[in-house]
N, C-alpha and C positions, 0 to 999 in steps of 0.2 A: 777750570777757571770760568768757563761759560756758564755752568750751573750757579756758581758763586756770584758772578756778575748779574745774572737774570734774578736771582733771589734778592740780591741787594737792591737792584733797581725797582723791583716790584714793592719790596718791603718799605723803601724809603719814600716812594712816590704815591703809594696807594694804600696807606695806613687805614683810612676810613673804610674803603671798599673791602679791605681784608677783614677788618673788624666786624663789619655788618654781614659779611658772608656773601656779599655781591661778587667778590673775587676770591679765588682760591689758588694757591701755588702748590703743585704737586710735582714730585720727582718720581718718575717711572722707570724702572729698570727692565727693558724689554727682554732681558735674558732670564728673568724670573718666570717660572712657570705660571701661565695664566695671563701673562702680559704680552705674549708674542703677537697677538692680534694688532697691537699698535703699529707694528712694522708695515703690515698691509693697510691698515686704516689710514695712515699718514703717509704712506710711501717713503718710509724711513730707510736710509742706508748708512747712517752714522748717527752721531749725537745730535739732537735737535731741541728747539724750543718751539712747542706748538701751543697756540692759543685756541681755546675751545669755548664756543658759546653754546650754553645749555638753556633750554626753555622746557619747563615741566619734566626735567630730569633727562631730557633727550637732546643730543647734539644737533644743532641746527646749522652750525657754521664752524669752520676750523681754518687756521692759517698757520703754515710752517714758516717760521721766521728764519729764512735761509741766510739772510745777511748777517747773522751772528758771526758766520765764519770770516767775513770780510772785516768786521769791526772788533774782533776779540782782541787785537793788539792795541786798540785805542778805547780805553774804558769809558770815556765820556761819550764817544759816538755810539758805543754799544748801549749804554744807559739811555741815550736820546732815542735811539731806534726802538728799543724795548718800550720805553715810556710812551712814544707816539703810537706805537701799534696797540699797546693795551688801551690807551685812551680812545683810540678809534673804535675798538670792539666794545668798550664800556658804553659808548654812546648808543649802542643798540639794545642795551639792557635797560628795562623799565625801572 
């Protein structure tokens, strides 16, 4: 449900940023060979939603949205949280 909510929040609220390539939504399975590094990179211990800011193809900032666990039972709060955090990160993108 968390992945579905995140995808829906981003697709509904950031259509232009997605279409322009300014924003990208990716689902990563850390159990797939080659993706294990994400566990250490983001200090993951369970399912997570991580925002990552790239400049010139390199990550310069990331944020693990840990409150998704608090809000998963309230879709609107979940959407609001994800939307606010993505908006905050997008302000740093030229």
